C-alpha positions in Angstrom: 103.9 72.1 95.7 103.5 75.9 95.7 101.7 75.7 92.3 98.8 73.8 93.9 98.0 76.4 96.5 94.5 77.9 96.4 91.9 79.7 98.4 88.2 78.9 98.7 85.3 80.3 100.7 84.7 78.7 104.1 81.6 77.2 105.5 80.6 76.1 109.0 81.9 72.7 108.1 85.4 74.3 108.3 84.9 75.7 111.8 86.5 72.8 113.6 89.5 72.8 111.3 90.0 76.6 111.7 89.5 76.5 115.5 91.9 73.6 116.0 94.6 75.1 113.8 94.3 78.5 115.4 94.4 77.0 118.9 97.4 74.8 118.1 99.3 77.7 116.6 98.3 80.5 119.0 97.7 78.8 122.4 101.4 78.8 123.3 101.5 82.6 122.9 98.3 83.0 124.9 99.9 80.9 127.7 103.2 82.6 127.5 101.6 86.1 127.8 99.1 84.9 130.4 96.1 85.5 128.2 92.9 83.5 128.3 91.9 81.5 125.3 88.1 81.6 125.2 86.6 79.0 122.8 83.2 80.6 123.1 84.5 84.0 121.9 86.3 82.3 119.0 83.1 80.5 117.9 81.0 83.7 118.3 83.5 85.7 116.1 83.8 82.9 113.5 81.9 84.0 110.4 82.5 82.0 107.2 81.8 84.9 105.0 85.1 86.5 106.1 87.2 83.3 106.1 89.1 81.7 103.2 90.4 78.2 103.4 93.9 77.7 102.1 94.3 74.4 100.3 97.1 72.4 98.7 95.9 69.6 96.4 92.4 70.0 97.8 93.6 69.5 101.3 93.1 72.2 104.0 96.5 73.6 105.1 95.4 76.9 106.6 93.0 79.8 106.6 92.7 83.6 106.6 90.1 85.9 108.0 89.8 89.4 106.4 87.3 92.0 107.5 86.8 95.4 105.9 86.8 98.4 108.3 86.2 102.1 107.6 89.2 102.7 105.3 91.3 99.5 105.4 91.2 95.7 105.3 91.9 94.1 108.6 93.6 90.7 108.5 92.4 89.3 111.8 93.8 85.8 111.3 96.2 84.0 109.1 97.1 80.4 110.1 99.1 77.7 108.3 99.7 74.2 109.4 103.2 73.9 111.0 104.3 71.5 108.2 103.5 74.2 105.6 105.3 77.1 107.3 108.6 78.4 105.9 107.8 77.5 102.3 106.7 80.8 100.9 103.0 80.0 101.2 102.3 82.8 103.7 104.0 85.3 101.4 101.9 84.1 98.5 98.7 84.2 100.4 99.4 87.7 101.7 100.0 88.9 98.1 96.6 87.4 97.0 94.9 89.1 100.0 96.6 92.4 99.1 95.3 92.2 95.5 91.8 91.4 96.8 91.9 94.4 99.2 92.9 96.7 96.3 90.2 95.3 94.1 87.7 96.2 96.8 88.9 99.8 96.7 91.0 99.9 99.9 94.6 101.1 100.0 95.9 99.6 103.3 95.8 96.4 105.4 96.3 96.3 109.1 96.9 93.3 111.4 98.0 92.5 114.9 100.7 90.0 115.7 102.3 88.9 119.0 105.6 90.8 119.5 107.5 87.5 119.7 105.7 85.6 116.8 108.2 84.6 114.1 105.5 85.7 111.5 106.5 89.3 112.4 109.6 88.9 110.2 107.5 87.8 107.3 105.2 90.8 107.6 108.2 93.2 107.9 109.9 91.5 104.9 106.9 92.2 102.6 106.4 95.8 103.7 104.3 95.8 106.8 105.3 98.5 109.3 104.7 98.5 113.1 102.5 101.5 113.8 101.6 100.8 117.4 102.4 98.5 120.4 99.3 97.2 122.1 100.3 95.1 125.1 101.7 91.8 123.8 100.9 92.8 120.2 102.2 95.0 117.5 99.7 96.6 115.2 101.1 96.6 111.7 100.0 98.4 108.5 100.9 98.1 104.8 99.9 100.7 102.3 99.2 98.9 99.0 
């Protein structure tokens, strides 16, 4: 199955898929940490030009959102369907993102992750370092 993983640009037709997947994956953390999930903010911040849809056999299984800041790429979202997690897909997508960031001339990637999110182990395993604690989140960075 891993050979059939690909990324494609997003469109507004992908908004509902992205919103529903992000809410399904992240809402339990928002609830646990007593944070408010605001669908209006999510829609306002959704911009297809920064989003890539992750597909397997032409079926959407996740998405990433990457924004370029002053001197780094900021991975503001990476979501995979629960059934696709734990199969190495996240690692593969992160490596593709790192190559893309390098190609754009940036030498580091930053992200935020809930301190109790299992994805933290993935990020650490492939070289991301915690550089700051921001409330319920760790800010992580990888120099590439």
